[in-house]
C-alpha positions, 0 to 999 in steps of 0.5 A, a space after each residue: 536464489 529465491 522464487 516469487 509468485 508474480 501475478 502482475 508486472 506492469 508500468 503505470 502511475 501510482 494511483 495513491 500514496 505520497 507519490 500518486 501520479 508518478 510513474 512506477 513499476 508495479 510488481 504484484 505478488 500472490 497471496 493475502 492473509 486478510 479478506 477485506 469487504 471492499 478488496 479490489 484485488 481478490 483475484 490475486 489473493 488466493 493460493 492458486 491465483 495464476 502467477 509466473 515464477 521470477 527470481 529476485 534477480 529477474 524482477 530487478 532486471 525487469 525493473 531496470 529494463 523499463 527505465 522507470 526508477 520507482 517500484 511499487 511492491 503490492 499484492 495481496 500482501 507482498 510481505 507474506 511472500 517467503 524470502 521477500 526480504 531477499 527481494 528488498 535487499 536486491 532492490 536496495 543494492 541498486 540505490 537509484 531504485 526507490 521501492 515502496 511497499 503497499 502493506 495491509 497493516 497486519 504484518 510486522 514491518 520491523 524486519 523490513 525497515 531495518 535493512 540497508 536502504 529500506 523501502 518506504 511503506 504505505 501502511 493501511 489501517 483497516 477500519 471497521 467497514 473492512 471487517 479486518 480491524 481486529 487484525 491490525 498490528 499497531 506496533 507498526 506505527 513505531 517505525 514509521 518515518 517521513 517517507 512512509 504513509 498511513 492510509 485509512 480507507 473509509 466505508 462511511 463518514 462515521 469511520 472518520 472519528 476512528 481515523 482521528 482517534 488513531 492519528 492522535 493516539 499514535 501521533 502519526 501525523 508527526 511521523 509521516 503522511 496521513 491519507 484518507 480515501 473512500 471505498 470507491 462508490 460507497 461514500 461521497 468524497 465531498 462528505 469527507 472534505 466537509 468532515 475535515 473542514 468541520 474538524 479542522 484536520 490540516 494533518 489529514 489529506 484526502 486522496 482518491 484512487 487516480 487509476 479508478 478515474 482514469 481507467 475502468 475501475 475493474 481494469 487490471 494492469 493499470 
C-alpha cells in the first residue's frame, strides 16, 4: 500500500480542459519540479506544504463516496508523487471512474499511458513567459490520443506564433484537442481571438479558466 501527500480534495467543476464545466473530484498532490512565473498553486508545490496522508485505497474510496465519477488529479505536478502509478491502477480497476491528469509537460507520460484503462492527460506546454520552456519534454506528444489535451498558457499575444509552430510541427491538432488560455489578468482574451481569426486557426480553441470567473481568482478548494 502506498501513501500520498494530498494537499486538497474537493468536488467542483473542471475549470479548463476538454471537460470544462463538468463536475469532478479534485485530488491535489504535493510538490512540483517547475517554478512557473504565473503559478497559481505555488502553495502546494513546496516539499513542506501542509498535506494529509492517504493511501490509494482511501483516495479511491473518497472519490466513490462523492458519487461523482470524474477525477482530476492535479498538483503541483502529480506524476512526481512516488508510486503514483499504483494510484492510477487503483482507479483503473474501477471502470466507471474517468481519470484526467493535469501534468506540466516536463515529466515522461509514457509509463502512465501504458497501463490498462489509462487516464486522459491535459498536458501543458510551458511557453517562454513561464520561464520553464526549456524543461518541456517534447517526446510526450508521441503518445497523445483523442481523449487528451495540450494546453498552452499565454502571457503575451506574441507567444501565439510559438503555439502555432508547436501545433504544426508535432501535428498535435490531428491527435488531440489544442487549447490556448491567457495568463489571468496579463493578456486580453479578445486579442487572442483576433489572432485566431487573422491566422484562420480552426484547430486551436480558446478557453478561459472558468473557476476564476465564478469565484475569487485566489480562492482555494474550487
